[in-house]
mmJSON file of the N, C-alpha and C atoms, coordinates in Angstrom:
{"data_MODEL":{"atom_site":{
"group_PDB":["ATOM","ATOM","ATOM","ATOM","ATOM","ATOM","ATOM","ATOM","ATOM","ATOM","ATOM","ATOM","ATOM","ATOM","ATOM","ATOM","ATOM","ATOM","ATOM","ATOM","ATOM","ATOM","ATOM","ATOM","ATOM","ATOM","ATOM","ATOM","ATOM","ATOM","ATOM","ATOM","ATOM","ATOM","ATOM","ATOM","ATOM","ATOM","ATOM","ATOM","ATOM","ATOM","ATOM","ATOM","ATOM","ATOM","ATOM","ATOM","ATOM","ATOM","ATOM","ATOM","ATOM","ATOM","ATOM","ATOM","ATOM","ATOM","ATOM","ATOM","ATOM","ATOM","ATOM","ATOM","ATOM","ATOM","ATOM","ATOM","ATOM","ATOM","ATOM","ATOM","ATOM","ATOM","ATOM","ATOM","ATOM","ATOM","ATOM","ATOM","ATOM","ATOM","ATOM","ATOM","ATOM","ATOM","ATOM","ATOM","ATOM","ATOM","ATOM","ATOM","ATOM","ATOM","ATOM","ATOM","ATOM","ATOM","ATOM","ATOM","ATOM","ATOM","ATOM","ATOM","ATOM","ATOM","ATOM","ATOM","ATOM","ATOM","ATOM","ATOM","ATOM","ATOM","ATOM","ATOM","ATOM","ATOM","ATOM","ATOM","ATOM","ATOM","ATOM","ATOM","ATOM","ATOM","ATOM","ATOM","ATOM","ATOM","ATOM","ATOM","ATOM","ATOM","ATOM","ATOM","ATOM","ATOM","ATOM","ATOM","ATOM","ATOM","ATOM","ATOM","ATOM","ATOM","ATOM","ATOM","ATOM","ATOM","ATOM","ATOM","ATOM","ATOM","ATOM","ATOM","ATOM","ATOM","ATOM","ATOM","ATOM","ATOM","ATOM","ATOM","ATOM","ATOM","ATOM","ATOM","ATOM","ATOM","ATOM","ATOM","ATOM","ATOM","ATOM","ATOM","ATOM","ATOM","ATOM","ATOM","ATOM","ATOM","ATOM","ATOM","ATOM","ATOM","ATOM","ATOM","ATOM","ATOM","ATOM","ATOM","ATOM","ATOM","ATOM","ATOM","ATOM","ATOM","ATOM","ATOM","ATOM","ATOM","ATOM","ATOM","ATOM","ATOM","ATOM","ATOM","ATOM","ATOM","ATOM","ATOM","ATOM","ATOM","ATOM","ATOM","ATOM","ATOM","ATOM","ATOM","ATOM","ATOM","ATOM","ATOM","ATOM","ATOM","ATOM","ATOM","ATOM","ATOM","ATOM"],
"id":[1,2,3,4,5,6,7,8,9,10,11,12,13,14,15,16,17,18,19,20,21,22,23,24,25,26,27,28,29,30,31,32,33,34,35,36,37,38,39,40,41,42,43,44,45,46,47,48,49,50,51,52,53,54,55,56,57,58,59,60,61,62,63,64,65,66,67,68,69,70,71,72,73,74,75,76,77,78,79,80,81,82,83,84,85,86,87,88,89,90,91,92,93,94,95,96,97,98,99,100,101,102,103,104,105,106,107,108,109,110,111,112,113,114,115,116,117,118,119,120,121,122,123,124,125,126,127,128,129,130,131,132,133,134,135,136,137,138,139,140,141,142,143,144,145,146,147,148,149,150,151,152,153,154,155,156,157,158,159,160,161,162,163,164,165,166,167,168,169,170,171,172,173,174,175,176,177,178,179,180,181,182,183,184,185,186,187,188,189,190,191,192,193,194,195,196,197,198,199,200,201,202,203,204,205,206,207,208,209,210,211,212,213,214,215,216,217,218,219,220,221,222,223,224,225,226,227,228,229,230,231],
"type_symbol":["N","C","C","N","C","C","N","C","C","N","C","C","N","C","C","N","C","C","N","C","C","N","C","C","N","C","C","N","C","C","N","C","C","N","C","C","N","C","C","N","C","C","N","C","C","N","C","C","N","C","C","N","C","C","N","C","C","N","C","C","N","C","C","N","C","C","N","C","C","N","C","C","N","C","C","N","C","C","N","C","C","N","C","C","N","C","C","N","C","C","N","C","C","N","C","C","N","C","C","N","C","C","N","C","C","N","C","C","N","C","C","N","C","C","N","C","C","N","C","C","N","C","C","N","C","C","N","C","C","N","C","C","N","C","C","N","C","C","N","C","C","N","C","C","N","C","C","N","C","C","N","C","C","N","C","C","N","C","C","N","C","C","N","C","C","N","C","C","N","C","C","N","C","C","N","C","C","N","C","C","N","C","C","N","C","C","N","C","C","N","C","C","N","C","C","N","C","C","N","C","C","N","C","C","N","C","C","N","C","C","N","C","C","N","C","C","N","C","C","N","C","C","N","C","C","N","C","C","N","C","C"],
"label_atom_id":["N","CA","C","N","CA","C","N","CA","C","N","CA","C","N","CA","C","N","CA","C","N","CA","C","N","CA","C","N","CA","C","N","CA","C","N","CA","C","N","CA","C","N","CA","C","N","CA","C","N","CA","C","N","CA","C","N","CA","C","N","CA","C","N","CA","C","N","CA","C","N","CA","C","N","CA","C","N","CA","C","N","CA","C","N","CA","C","N","CA","C","N","CA","C","N","CA","C","N","CA","C","N","CA","C","N","CA","C","N","CA","C","N","CA","C","N","CA","C","N","CA","C","N","CA","C","N","CA","C","N","CA","C","N","CA","C","N","CA","C","N","CA","C","N","CA","C","N","CA","C","N","CA","C","N","CA","C","N","CA","C","N","CA","C","N","CA","C","N","CA","C","N","CA","C","N","CA","C","N","CA","C","N","CA","C","N","CA","C","N","CA","C","N","CA","C","N","CA","C","N","CA","C","N","CA","C","N","CA","C","N","CA","C","N","CA","C","N","CA","C","N","CA","C","N","CA","C","N","CA","C","N","CA","C","N","CA","C","N","CA","C","N","CA","C","N","CA","C","N","CA","C","N","CA","C","N","CA","C","N","CA","C","N","CA","C","N","CA","C"],
"label_alt_id":[null,null,null,null,null,null,null,null,null,null,null,null,null,null,null,null,null,null,null,null,null,null,null,null,null,null,null,null,null,null,null,null,null,null,null,null,null,null,null,null,null,null,null,null,null,null,null,null,null,null,null,null,null,null,null,null,null,null,null,null,null,null,null,null,null,null,null,null,null,null,null,null,null,null,null,null,null,null,null,null,null,null,null,null,null,null,null,null,null,null,null,null,null,null,null,null,null,null,null,null,null,null,null,null,null,null,null,null,null,null,null,null,null,null,null,null,null,null,null,null,null,null,null,null,null,null,null,null,null,null,null,null,null,null,null,null,null,null,null,null,null,null,null,null,null,null,null,null,null,null,null,null,null,null,null,null,null,null,null,null,null,null,null,null,null,null,null,null,null,null,null,null,null,null,null,null,null,null,null,null,null,null,null,null,null,null,null,null,null,null,null,null,null,null,null,null,null,null,null,null,null,null,null,null,null,null,null,null,null,null,null,null,null,null,null,null,null,null,null,null,null,null,null,null,null,null,null,null,null,null,null],
"label_comp_id":["MET","MET","MET","LEU","LEU","LEU","LEU","LEU","LEU","TYR","TYR","TYR","ASN","ASN","ASN","SER","SER","SER","LEU","LEU","LEU","ASN","ASN","ASN","ASN","ASN","ASN","ILE","ILE","ILE","LEU","LEU","LEU","THR","THR","THR","MET","MET","MET","LYS","LYS","LYS","GLU","GLU","GLU","ILE","ILE","ILE","LYS","LYS","LYS","GLU","GLU","GLU","ILE","ILE","ILE","LYS","LYS","LYS","GLU","GLU","GLU","MET","MET","MET","ASN","ASN","ASN","ASN","ASN","ASN","TYR","TYR","TYR","ARG","ARG","ARG","ALA","ALA","ALA","VAL","VAL","VAL","GLY","GLY","GLY","LEU","LEU","LEU","ILE","ILE","ILE","GLU","GLU","GLU","GLY","GLY","GLY","PHE","PHE","PHE","GLU","GLU","GLU","SER","SER","SER","GLY","GLY","GLY","THR","THR","THR","VAL","VAL","VAL","LYS","LYS","LYS","GLU","GLU","GLU","ILE","ILE","ILE","ILE","ILE","ILE","LYS","LYS","LYS","ALA","ALA","ALA","TRP","TRP","TRP","GLN","GLN","GLN","TYR","TYR","TYR","LEU","LEU","LEU","HIS","HIS","HIS","ASP","ASP","ASP","THR","THR","THR","LYS","LYS","LYS","THR","THR","THR","ALA","ALA","ALA","TYR","TYR","TYR","LYS","LYS","LYS","LEU","LEU","LEU","GLN","GLN","GLN","GLY","GLY","GLY","TRP","TRP","TRP","TYR","TYR","TYR","GLY","GLY","GLY","ARG","ARG","ARG","THR","THR","THR","ALA","ALA","ALA","LYS","LYS","LYS","TYR","TYR","TYR","LEU","LEU","LEU","ILE","ILE","ILE","GLU","GLU","GLU","ILE","ILE","ILE","GLY","GLY","GLY","THR","THR","THR","ILE","ILE","ILE","LYS","LYS","LYS","GLU","GLU","GLU"],
"label_asym_id":["A","A","A","A","A","A","A","A","A","A","A","A","A","A","A","A","A","A","A","A","A","A","A","A","A","A","A","A","A","A","A","A","A","A","A","A","A","A","A","A","A","A","A","A","A","A","A","A","A","A","A","A","A","A","A","A","A","A","A","A","A","A","A","A","A","A","A","A","A","A","A","A","A","A","A","A","A","A","A","A","A","A","A","A","A","A","A","A","A","A","A","A","A","A","A","A","A","A","A","A","A","A","A","A","A","A","A","A","A","A","A","A","A","A","A","A","A","A","A","A","A","A","A","A","A","A","A","A","A","A","A","A","A","A","A","A","A","A","A","A","A","A","A","A","A","A","A","A","A","A","A","A","A","A","A","A","A","A","A","A","A","A","A","A","A","A","A","A","A","A","A","A","A","A","A","A","A","A","A","A","A","A","A","A","A","A","A","A","A","A","A","A","A","A","A","A","A","A","A","A","A","A","A","A","A","A","A","A","A","A","A","A","A","A","A","A","A","A","A","A","A","A","A","A","A","A","A","A","A","A","A"],
"label_entity_id":["1","1","1","1","1","1","1","1","1","1","1","1","1","1","1","1","1","1","1","1","1","1","1","1","1","1","1","1","1","1","1","1","1","1","1","1","1","1","1","1","1","1","1","1","1","1","1","1","1","1","1","1","1","1","1","1","1","1","1","1","1","1","1","1","1","1","1","1","1","1","1","1","1","1","1","1","1","1","1","1","1","1","1","1","1","1","1","1","1","1","1","1","1","1","1","1","1","1","1","1","1","1","1","1","1","1","1","1","1","1","1","1","1","1","1","1","1","1","1","1","1","1","1","1","1","1","1","1","1","1","1","1","1","1","1","1","1","1","1","1","1","1","1","1","1","1","1","1","1","1","1","1","1","1","1","1","1","1","1","1","1","1","1","1","1","1","1","1","1","1","1","1","1","1","1","1","1","1","1","1","1","1","1","1","1","1","1","1","1","1","1","1","1","1","1","1","1","1","1","1","1","1","1","1","1","1","1","1","1","1","1","1","1","1","1","1","1","1","1","1","1","1","1","1","1","1","1","1","1","1","1"],
"label_seq_id":[1,1,1,2,2,2,3,3,3,4,4,4,5,5,5,6,6,6,7,7,7,8,8,8,9,9,9,10,10,10,11,11,11,12,12,12,13,13,13,14,14,14,15,15,15,16,16,16,17,17,17,18,18,18,19,19,19,20,20,20,21,21,21,22,22,22,23,23,23,24,24,24,25,25,25,26,26,26,27,27,27,28,28,28,29,29,29,30,30,30,31,31,31,32,32,32,33,33,33,34,34,34,35,35,35,36,36,36,37,37,37,38,38,38,39,39,39,40,40,40,41,41,41,42,42,42,43,43,43,44,44,44,45,45,45,46,46,46,47,47,47,48,48,48,49,49,49,50,50,50,51,51,51,52,52,52,53,53,53,54,54,54,55,55,55,56,56,56,57,57,57,58,58,58,59,59,59,60,60,60,61,61,61,62,62,62,63,63,63,64,64,64,65,65,65,66,66,66,67,67,67,68,68,68,69,69,69,70,70,70,71,71,71,72,72,72,73,73,73,74,74,74,75,75,75,76,76,76,77,77,77],
"pdbx_PDB_ins_code":[null,null,null,null,null,null,null,null,null,null,null,null,null,null,null,null,null,null,null,null,null,null,null,null,null,null,null,null,null,null,null,null,null,null,null,null,null,null,null,null,null,null,null,null,null,null,null,null,null,null,null,null,null,null,null,null,null,null,null,null,null,null,null,null,null,null,null,null,null,null,null,null,null,null,null,null,null,null,null,null,null,null,null,null,null,null,null,null,null,null,null,null,null,null,null,null,null,null,null,null,null,null,null,null,null,null,null,null,null,null,null,null,null,null,null,null,null,null,null,null,null,null,null,null,null,null,null,null,null,null,null,null,null,null,null,null,null,null,null,null,null,null,null,null,null,null,null,null,null,null,null,null,null,null,null,null,null,null,null,null,null,null,null,null,null,null,null,null,null,null,null,null,null,null,null,null,null,null,null,null,null,null,null,null,null,null,null,null,null,null,null,null,null,null,null,null,null,null,null,null,null,null,null,null,null,null,null,null,null,null,null,null,null,null,null,null,null,null,null,null,null,null,null,null,null,null,null,null,null,null,null],
"Cartn_x":[30.852,30.691,31.818,31.315,32.231,32.31,33.428,33.978,34.152,33.595,33.647,34.577,35.379,35.982,35.244,35.694,34.906,34.347,35.248,34.873,33.808,33.278,32.455,33.047,34.421,34.838,35.227,35.178,35.717,37.074,37.307,38.519,39.507,40.847,41.795,42.096,43.001,43.225,44.171,45.107,45.98,45.14,44.04,43.252,42.769,42.063,41.469,42.397,43.585,44.474,44.927,44.831,45.29,44.088,42.775,41.702,41.897,42.523,42.74,42.196,41.675,41.205,42.533,42.339,43.42,43.486,44.617,45.095,46.279,46.823,48.203,49.234,49.167,50.543,50.412,49.133,49.312,49.572,49.026,49.399,50.738,51.47,52.915,53.752,53.26,53.819,53.837,52.562,52.541,53.392,53.443,54.238,55.745,56.104,57.542,58.071,57.117,57.312,57.547,57.395,57.219,56.107,55.006,53.77,53.667,53.302,53.253,51.885,51.75,50.482,50.586,49.49,49.561,49.641,49.899,49.946,48.779,47.595,46.132,45.987,46.669,46.493,47.61,48.657,49.583,48.88,48.399,47.691,46.452,45.816,44.789,45.299,46.577,47.175,47.747,48.0,48.354,47.147,46.08,44.73,44.173,44.322,44.181,44.891,46.079,46.979,46.691,46.339,46.024,44.648,43.612,42.288,42.394,43.11,43.208,44.054,44.904,45.753,47.044,47.179,48.403,49.522,49.513,50.618,51.302,50.595,51.147,51.651,51.591,51.953,53.378,53.633,54.79,55.868,57.141,58.228,57.834,58.454,58.151,57.857,58.649,58.444,56.978,56.397,54.972,54.072,54.218,53.184,53.68,54.949,55.348,54.707,55.001,54.579,53.018,52.318,50.948,50.4,51.025,50.675,50.97,52.291,52.669,51.568,51.193,50.292,48.924,48.532,47.232,47.475,48.723,48.911,48.808,49.455,49.446,48.15,47.188,45.817,45.865,46.916,46.889,45.905,45.937,44.988,44.174,43.012,42.103,42.216,41.977,42.033,40.984],
"Cartn_y":[-114.523,-115.642,-115.737,-116.377,-116.601,-117.973,-118.311,-119.699,-120.144,-121.105,-121.443,-122.894,-122.793,-124.052,-124.866,-126.106,-127.006,-126.58,-125.219,-124.8,-123.677,-123.356,-122.165,-120.932,-121.08,-119.511,-119.206,-117.875,-117.389,-117.928,-118.68,-119.038,-117.845,-118.074,-117.078,-117.288,-116.092,-116.414,-117.489,-117.708,-119.031,-120.274,-120.42,-121.61,-121.652,-120.537,-120.739,-121.285,-120.601,-121.109,-122.484,-123.163,-124.568,-125.473,-125.044,-125.828,-125.873,-126.813,-127.125,-128.246,-128.387,-129.684,-130.56,-131.925,-132.786,-132.927,-132.942,-133.192,-133.729,-134.371,-134.922,-134.059,-132.84,-131.973,-132.075,-131.455,-131.46,-132.817,-133.8,-135.248,-135.547,-135.356,-135.57,-134.504,-133.328,-132.13,-132.524,-133.062,-133.406,-134.568,-135.627,-136.666,-136.58,-135.72,-135.278,-134.14,-133.376,-132.489,-131.256,-130.732,-129.373,-128.657,-129.462,-128.834,-129.29,-128.233,-128.532,-129.237,-130.193,-130.693,-131.655,-131.917,-132.763,-134.315,-135.15,-136.56,-137.052,-136.542,-136.941,-136.453,-135.326,-135.003,-135.692,-136.29,-137.056,-138.43,-138.891,-140.171,-140.011,-139.0,-138.586,-138.572,-137.972,-137.773,-139.334,-140.289,-141.659,-142.057,-142.169,-142.637,-142.106,-140.885,-140.226,-140.763,-140.829,-141.363,-142.927,-143.712,-145.109,-145.174,-144.293,-144.332,-144.1,-143.015,-142.635,-143.427,-144.362,-145.234,-144.562,-143.298,-142.495,-143.12,-143.68,-144.137,-145.077,-145.792,-146.842,-146.499,-145.297,-144.648,-143.826,-143.436,-142.775,-143.604,-143.152,-143.903,-145.114,-146.306,-147.288,-147.379,-146.41,-146.278,-145.996,-145.124,-144.752,-145.998,-146.714,-148.082,-148.897,-149.192,-150.08,-149.599,-148.282,-147.762,-147.646,-147.553,-147.571,-148.844,-150.064,-151.325,-151.609,-151.231,-151.372,-150.641,-149.475,-148.881,-149.732,-150.157,-151.093,-152.239,-152.803,-153.92,-153.86,-152.599,-152.317,-151.502,-151.371,-150.93,-149.163,-148.534,-147.156,-146.551,-147.258,-146.637,-147.991,-147.699,-148.765,-149.137,-150.46,-151.009,-150.412],
"Cartn_z":[52.41,53.028,54.217,55.292,56.435,56.495,56.844,57.02,58.453,58.994,60.505,60.418,61.612,61.895,62.959,63.281,64.102,65.677,66.045,67.255,67.102,65.851,65.483,65.553,65.23,65.229,63.741,63.489,62.178,61.907,60.8,60.181,59.933,60.241,60.004,58.486,58.068,56.563,56.499,57.487,57.333,57.163,58.107,57.984,56.662,56.068,54.818,53.838,53.785,52.846,52.833,54.188,54.369,53.89,53.569,52.878,51.628,50.978,49.787,49.252,47.949,47.328,47.022,47.304,47.056,45.436,44.881,43.495,43.42,42.343,42.091,42.649,42.393,42.858,44.208,44.84,46.16,46.999,46.534,47.208,47.088,46.153,45.887,46.746,46.775,47.536,49.213,49.495,50.997,51.298,50.309,50.525,50.663,49.603,49.302,50.338,50.867,51.898,51.324,50.124,49.638,49.826,50.341,50.709,52.132,53.045,54.407,54.786,55.82,56.041,57.323,57.771,58.955,58.648,59.431,59.33,58.708,59.022,58.712,57.213,56.538,55.326,54.384,54.938,54.232,54.072,54.95,54.881,53.722,53.979,52.961,51.345,51.241,50.142,49.553,50.48,50.011,49.451,50.166,49.868,48.474,48.331,46.975,45.865,46.142,44.83,44.672,45.581,45.604,44.751,45.294,44.692,43.209,42.858,41.598,40.721,41.233,40.391,40.146,40.639,40.349,40.97,42.211,43.057,42.018,41.134,40.408,38.984,38.707,37.419,37.944,39.028,39.378,39.562,40.244,40.276,41.229,40.993,41.857,43.401,43.843,45.367,45.778,45.054,45.279,45.392,44.412,44.307,45.49,45.794,46.747,48.002,48.336,49.513,49.781,48.732,48.778,49.265,48.445,48.871,50.302,50.797,52.147,53.114,52.794,53.602,53.59,52.649,52.629,53.451,53.311,54.147,55.776,56.107,57.529,58.018,57.057,57.464,57.527,57.054,57.093,56.23,54.895,53.827,53.471,52.716,52.4,51.019,50.77,49.35,48.533],
"occupancy":[1.0,1.0,1.0,1.0,1.0,1.0,1.0,1.0,1.0,1.0,1.0,1.0,1.0,1.0,1.0,1.0,1.0,1.0,1.0,1.0,1.0,1.0,1.0,1.0,1.0,1.0,1.0,1.0,1.0,1.0,1.0,1.0,1.0,1.0,1.0,1.0,1.0,1.0,1.0,1.0,1.0,1.0,1.0,1.0,1.0,1.0,1.0,1.0,1.0,1.0,1.0,1.0,1.0,1.0,1.0,1.0,1.0,1.0,1.0,1.0,1.0,1.0,1.0,1.0,1.0,1.0,1.0,1.0,1.0,1.0,1.0,1.0,1.0,1.0,1.0,1.0,1.0,1.0,1.0,1.0,1.0,1.0,1.0,1.0,1.0,1.0,1.0,1.0,1.0,1.0,1.0,1.0,1.0,1.0,1.0,1.0,1.0,1.0,1.0,1.0,1.0,1.0,1.0,1.0,1.0,1.0,1.0,1.0,1.0,1.0,1.0,1.0,1.0,1.0,1.0,1.0,1.0,1.0,1.0,1.0,1.0,1.0,1.0,1.0,1.0,1.0,1.0,1.0,1.0,1.0,1.0,1.0,1.0,1.0,1.0,1.0,1.0,1.0,1.0,1.0,1.0,1.0,1.0,1.0,1.0,1.0,1.0,1.0,1.0,1.0,1.0,1.0,1.0,1.0,1.0,1.0,1.0,1.0,1.0,1.0,1.0,1.0,1.0,1.0,1.0,1.0,1.0,1.0,1.0,1.0,1.0,1.0,1.0,1.0,1.0,1.0,1.0,1.0,1.0,1.0,1.0,1.0,1.0,1.0,1.0,1.0,1.0,1.0,1.0,1.0,1.0,1.0,1.0,1.0,1.0,1.0,1.0,1.0,1.0,1.0,1.0,1.0,1.0,1.0,1.0,1.0,1.0,1.0,1.0,1.0,1.0,1.0,1.0,1.0,1.0,1.0,1.0,1.0,1.0,1.0,1.0,1.0,1.0,1.0,1.0,1.0,1.0,1.0,1.0,1.0,1.0],
"B_iso_or_equiv":[0.0,0.0,0.0,0.0,0.0,0.0,0.0,0.0,0.0,0.0,0.0,0.0,0.0,0.0,0.0,0.0,0.0,0.0,0.0,0.0,0.0,0.0,0.0,0.0,0.0,0.0,0.0,0.0,0.0,0.0,0.0,0.0,0.0,0.0,0.0,0.0,0.0,0.0,0.0,0.0,0.0,0.0,0.0,0.0,0.0,0.0,0.0,0.0,0.0,0.0,0.0,0.0,0.0,0.0,0.0,0.0,0.0,0.0,0.0,0.0,0.0,0.0,0.0,0.0,0.0,0.0,0.0,0.0,0.0,0.0,0.0,0.0,0.0,0.0,0.0,0.0,0.0,0.0,0.0,0.0,0.0,0.0,0.0,0.0,0.0,0.0,0.0,0.0,0.0,0.0,0.0,0.0,0.0,0.0,0.0,0.0,0.0,0.0,0.0,0.0,0.0,0.0,0.0,0.0,0.0,0.0,0.0,0.0,0.0,0.0,0.0,0.0,0.0,0.0,0.0,0.0,0.0,0.0,0.0,0.0,0.0,0.0,0.0,0.0,0.0,0.0,0.0,0.0,0.0,0.0,0.0,0.0,0.0,0.0,0.0,0.0,0.0,0.0,0.0,0.0,0.0,0.0,0.0,0.0,0.0,0.0,0.0,0.0,0.0,0.0,0.0,0.0,0.0,0.0,0.0,0.0,0.0,0.0,0.0,0.0,0.0,0.0,0.0,0.0,0.0,0.0,0.0,0.0,0.0,0.0,0.0,0.0,0.0,0.0,0.0,0.0,0.0,0.0,0.0,0.0,0.0,0.0,0.0,0.0,0.0,0.0,0.0,0.0,0.0,0.0,0.0,0.0,0.0,0.0,0.0,0.0,0.0,0.0,0.0,0.0,0.0,0.0,0.0,0.0,0.0,0.0,0.0,0.0,0.0,0.0,0.0,0.0,0.0,0.0,0.0,0.0,0.0,0.0,0.0,0.0,0.0,0.0,0.0,0.0,0.0,0.0,0.0,0.0,0.0,0.0,0.0],
"pdbx_formal_charge":[null,null,null,null,null,null,null,null,null,null,null,null,null,null,null,null,null,null,null,null,null,null,null,null,null,null,null,null,null,null,null,null,null,null,null,null,null,null,null,null,null,null,null,null,null,null,null,null,null,null,null,null,null,null,null,null,null,null,null,null,null,null,null,null,null,null,null,null,null,null,null,null,null,null,null,null,null,null,null,null,null,null,null,null,null,null,null,null,null,null,null,null,null,null,null,null,null,null,null,null,null,null,null,null,null,null,null,null,null,null,null,null,null,null,null,null,null,null,null,null,null,null,null,null,null,null,null,null,null,null,null,null,null,null,null,null,null,null,null,null,null,null,null,null,null,null,null,null,null,null,null,null,null,null,null,null,null,null,null,null,null,null,null,null,null,null,null,null,null,null,null,null,null,null,null,null,null,null,null,null,null,null,null,null,null,null,null,null,null,null,null,null,null,null,null,null,null,null,null,null,null,null,null,null,null,null,null,null,null,null,null,null,null,null,null,null,null,null,null,null,null,null,null,null,null,null,null,null,null,null,null],
"auth_seq_id":[1,1,1,2,2,2,3,3,3,4,4,4,5,5,5,6,6,6,7,7,7,8,8,8,9,9,9,10,10,10,11,11,11,12,12,12,13,13,13,14,14,14,15,15,15,16,16,16,17,17,17,18,18,18,19,19,19,20,20,20,21,21,21,22,22,22,23,23,23,24,24,24,25,25,25,26,26,26,27,27,27,28,28,28,29,29,29,30,30,30,31,31,31,32,32,32,33,33,33,34,34,34,35,35,35,36,36,36,37,37,37,38,38,38,39,39,39,40,40,40,41,41,41,42,42,42,43,43,43,44,44,44,45,45,45,46,46,46,47,47,47,48,48,48,49,49,49,50,50,50,51,51,51,52,52,52,53,53,53,54,54,54,55,55,55,56,56,56,57,57,57,58,58,58,59,59,59,60,60,60,61,61,61,62,62,62,63,63,63,64,64,64,65,65,65,66,66,66,67,67,67,68,68,68,69,69,69,70,70,70,71,71,71,72,72,72,73,73,73,74,74,74,75,75,75,76,76,76,77,77,77],
"auth_comp_id":["MET","MET","MET","LEU","LEU","LEU","LEU","LEU","LEU","TYR","TYR","TYR","ASN","ASN","ASN","SER","SER","SER","LEU","LEU","LEU","ASN","ASN","ASN","ASN","ASN","ASN","ILE","ILE","ILE","LEU","LEU","LEU","THR","THR","THR","MET","MET","MET","LYS","LYS","LYS","GLU","GLU","GLU","ILE","ILE","ILE","LYS","LYS","LYS","GLU","GLU","GLU","ILE","ILE","ILE","LYS","LYS","LYS","GLU","GLU","GLU","MET","MET","MET","ASN","ASN","ASN","ASN","ASN","ASN","TYR","TYR","TYR","ARG","ARG","ARG","ALA","ALA","ALA","VAL","VAL","VAL","GLY","GLY","GLY","LEU","LEU","LEU","ILE","ILE","ILE","GLU","GLU","GLU","GLY","GLY","GLY","PHE","PHE","PHE","GLU","GLU","GLU","SER","SER","SER","GLY","GLY","GLY","THR","THR","THR","VAL","VAL","VAL","LYS","LYS","LYS","GLU","GLU","GLU","ILE","ILE","ILE","ILE","ILE","ILE","LYS","LYS","LYS","ALA","ALA","ALA","TRP","TRP","TRP","GLN","GLN","GLN","TYR","TYR","TYR","LEU","LEU","LEU","HIS","HIS","HIS","ASP","ASP","ASP","THR","THR","THR","LYS","LYS","LYS","THR","THR","THR","ALA","ALA","ALA","TYR","TYR","TYR","LYS","LYS","LYS","LEU","LEU","LEU","GLN","GLN","GLN","GLY","GLY","GLY","TRP","TRP","TRP","TYR","TYR","TYR","GLY","GLY","GLY","ARG","ARG","ARG","THR","THR","THR","ALA","ALA","ALA","LYS","LYS","LYS","TYR","TYR","TYR","LEU","LEU","LEU","ILE","ILE","ILE","GLU","GLU","GLU","ILE","ILE","ILE","GLY","GLY","GLY","THR","THR","THR","ILE","ILE","ILE","LYS","LYS","LYS","GLU","GLU","GLU"],
"auth_asym_id":["A","A","A","A","A","A","A","A","A","A","A","A","A","A","A","A","A","A","A","A","A","A","A","A","A","A","A","A","A","A","A","A","A","A","A","A","A","A","A","A","A","A","A","A","A","A","A","A","A","A","A","A","A","A","A","A","A","A","A","A","A","A","A","A","A","A","A","A","A","A","A","A","A","A","A","A","A","A","A","A","A","A","A","A","A","A","A","A","A","A","A","A","A","A","A","A","A","A","A","A","A","A","A","A","A","A","A","A","A","A","A","A","A","A","A","A","A","A","A","A","A","A","A","A","A","A","A","A","A","A","A","A","A","A","A","A","A","A","A","A","A","A","A","A","A","A","A","A","A","A","A","A","A","A","A","A","A","A","A","A","A","A","A","A","A","A","A","A","A","A","A","A","A","A","A","A","A","A","A","A","A","A","A","A","A","A","A","A","A","A","A","A","A","A","A","A","A","A","A","A","A","A","A","A","A","A","A","A","A","A","A","A","A","A","A","A","A","A","A","A","A","A","A","A","A","A","A","A","A","A","A"],
"auth_atom_id":["N","CA","C","N","CA","C","N","CA","C","N","CA","C","N","CA","C","N","CA","C","N","CA","C","N","CA","C","N","CA","C","N","CA","C","N","CA","C","N","CA","C","N","CA","C","N","CA","C","N","CA","C","N","CA","C","N","CA","C","N","CA","C","N","CA","C","N","CA","C","N","CA","C","N","CA","C","N","CA","C","N","CA","C","N","CA","C","N","CA","C","N","CA","C","N","CA","C","N","CA","C","N","CA","C","N","CA","C","N","CA","C","N","CA","C","N","CA","C","N","CA","C","N","CA","C","N","CA","C","N","CA","C","N","CA","C","N","CA","C","N","CA","C","N","CA","C","N","CA","C","N","CA","C","N","CA","C","N","CA","C","N","CA","C","N","CA","C","N","CA","C","N","CA","C","N","CA","C","N","CA","C","N","CA","C","N","CA","C","N","CA","C","N","CA","C","N","CA","C","N","CA","C","N","CA","C","N","CA","C","N","CA","C","N","CA","C","N","CA","C","N","CA","C","N","CA","C","N","CA","C","N","CA","C","N","CA","C","N","CA","C","N","CA","C","N","CA","C","N","CA","C","N","CA","C","N","CA","C","N","CA","C","N","CA","C","N","CA","C"],
"pdbx_PDB_model_num":[1,1,1,1,1,1,1,1,1,1,1,1,1,1,1,1,1,1,1,1,1,1,1,1,1,1,1,1,1,1,1,1,1,1,1,1,1,1,1,1,1,1,1,1,1,1,1,1,1,1,1,1,1,1,1,1,1,1,1,1,1,1,1,1,1,1,1,1,1,1,1,1,1,1,1,1,1,1,1,1,1,1,1,1,1,1,1,1,1,1,1,1,1,1,1,1,1,1,1,1,1,1,1,1,1,1,1,1,1,1,1,1,1,1,1,1,1,1,1,1,1,1,1,1,1,1,1,1,1,1,1,1,1,1,1,1,1,1,1,1,1,1,1,1,1,1,1,1,1,1,1,1,1,1,1,1,1,1,1,1,1,1,1,1,1,1,1,1,1,1,1,1,1,1,1,1,1,1,1,1,1,1,1,1,1,1,1,1,1,1,1,1,1,1,1,1,1,1,1,1,1,1,1,1,1,1,1,1,1,1,1,1,1,1,1,1,1,1,1,1,1,1,1,1,1,1,1,1,1,1,1]
}}}
């Protein structure tokens, strides 16, 4: 099976490895910086932690930051 990017080119192995499903480990990794990702992926990580309520079960900083990101419109309620 071949995978194509938005320009209809075959994806490189690096691009294929970057396509990962979001989970708690990846979300925290993106936020903390031990997983590399784009700004868009980091925002998706915050949204994921909020949606799953995980942000409010981790250290207080996560919950406070998630609430702040909602207030400024970066992530959705």
